[in-house]
Residue, then its C-alpha position, 0 to 999 in steps of 0.5 A: m517560504r514568504s522570505t524566498l518569494n520576497s527575495l525573488q520579487n525584490l530581485k525582479i526575477k521573472i520565471p513564470s513556472l518557478w514563480s507559480l511553483l513557489a506560489a503553490l507551495e506557499s498556499r499549501d503551507f499557509m492555506n487553512f486546510n485543517w480537514i482531509l476528505i478521503r475517498y474509497g472505491e471498492i467498499s462502496l460496491k458492497s452490500d450495506y452491512v459489508r460496506r459498514s464493516f469495511e468502513d469501520r475497519l478503514i476508520n480504525n486503520i486510519r486512527k491507528g496510523l495517526e496514533t503511531r505517528g503521534i498525529n492528533g486528529k479526529v476521524e469522522r464518517g460521512y456517507g461515501r466519504i471519511f473525514i479527518r480534522t487535524e492541524q497536522t495535515k502534512e504528517a497525516i498525508e504521509v499516513l494516508k498515502r500508505t493506508f490500503g482501501i483509500v483511493s484518493f484524498s484531498p486536504c481541504k477547507k470546510i465551509e457552509a454549503s451556501l452558494q455565496e459562501i462556496t463561490d467566494n471561497l473558491a474564488e479566494l482559493g483561485k486567486e491565491n494559486i492561479e497566475e494570469d498566464q495559467s488556465f484553470a477549471v472549477r469542478a463541483r460535485r454535489t450530494g443532497n438537496h440545494d437551491f443551486s446546481s453544481k453548474d451554478v457553482e462552477e460558472e459563478a466561481g469561474r467568473n470571479i476567478i477570471e475577474d480576480t486573475g485574468a486567467e483563462v478557462d480550460l475545461d480539458n487540460p487546465d494548469e490549475r483546478v479548484m474543486a468543491d465537494i458539497r455534501q448536504g449542509q457542508c462543503y469541502i473546497f480543495r485544489e488537489k487529489i492525492d492518490g492513495p494505494g487503493g485496494l481493500p482495508l487491511g484486515t478485512q480478508g483474514n490472515v495469510l502466511s507469507l514465506f518471506r525472504g526479504n527479497c523483491s519477490s517475497f516483499l511484493a507478493t506480501w504487499m500485494m496480498m496486504k493491498r487486497g485486505c489480508s493481514v499477514t504473518l511472516i515466516h523467514g528461514k535463516m539460510g546461513p551460508y546459502a544466501e545473504e540475509e541483509n535485506i530482511e530487516k529493511a524489507l520488514e521495516e518497509l512492510k510495516k509502513w503499510s500495516h496500519g491497524s494490523p501489526i505484522e508478526l515475523l517468525e524465524f527458524n534456521h533453514g540453512d541446516k535443513i538445506f544442507n540435509i536435503s542437499e546431502s541426501s537427495e539426488k540432483g534435480y530434486v533439491c529445490t522441489l524437496c526444499k519447497r515441499y518442506l517449507y510448505k509443510l512447515a508453513s501449513r502447520i504454522s498456518e493452523r496455529k495462527g489461523c491463516k487461510a493461505i500460504i503466500t509465495g513470491d514465485h513467478l512462472y520461471e519453473d516447470m508446471d509439473m514441479m509446481k504441481f508436485e510442490d503444491s501437493a505437499v499440503e492441502i492449504p491453498i498456495i497463492r502466487p500473486l506474481v505468477g504473471m509478472d516477469e523479473s523486470k516488472i517485479r523489480s520495477k514495482c518493488e522499486d516504486i514501493a520501497g526504493k532500490s534498497l531491496l533490489k539486491g538479489d539473494k539467490c540460493e546457492a543450493k539451487d538445483r533444477g537439473n530435473s524438469k520432470v520429477n518422479k513422484e515415487k522417487l520424490e516420496e522415497i527421498e522424503s521418507r529417507i531424510n525424514i521431512k516430518s522430523m525437520v518440520e517439527e524441529g522448525i516449529e520448535e525453533m519458531a516457538e522458542n524464538e517467540e518466547t524469547g522475543s528473538 
């Protein structure tokens, strides 16, 4: 980076916006930011006991994420904040961006909380990152007892930066910000807040079972429950000739990037032969409803074994409400549809934001048959009895148990 800046300077190229960007990147590379200040949101609203428990879980998840990436770092708890000390700041940032429960975080420098020390370091940070033609603002936040106020810090540091750079102050829409978080005897100075995913720490809300097909809908539904603090167990039915399966490994790989502290288990079984049996034995308009009821019964049994509190599905409101009612009546365990209020375009857009375009390819089931929007309950029960759904469920459970034992 230094050689790039020198080359541009020697050539006397005057491109202010490019120059500012390169200078900012240089400071981000060379500024001694070996601390990271982490902020959380919902956790702070909990009772003292629950907040402590959630903080413990978040700290554990952060540590596990760092360990997984081979990052050396010490994670510390502060009141309302979590701190990491590490020499691998850039690598740690990638972990924190995918750790649920974190609202934002800032690579920072830790210094003594005296007015002189704080304003000197803020002025130095401003001098290294603010150009004469830019505007800036100083922001200070203070917790604890001090012989100075946040306004004292902002005004004195601002005067020093003006003297050093000639830049102008803009408190409403500055080009650059330099900030200080003063906490008792320590102060953390920084210039950016990086967004985290928010939500609750993974593992604080128990385990749920996801019907996972590897498509946009099942991926996003699972991700959204993880964001709400749920650990997930996935079951995937291999659909054989009825749907393409190329997304499943990619989708699982993407989910694992967000699973710090709570490993994801995938259980698989052959679903294609079950679809064939249902298709051959049922009447038109009943295939999808029967298939769903079979999957829910299977998932309910697995949930009992795995201690899952609910079944998650990627369904949204594309089908008749009466059908949903009949499908859900197959089991007593709650069935949660996180995407129920989203349309297809919104689902695909959100999925792309999280995992890129790799999961956007559809995997429509070729056996789909929704010809009857008003399912007859007595007819449904008669068909279920005839095709022996109960034995199909037992067969699926045995297949998953065998796959667990063999690791396949």
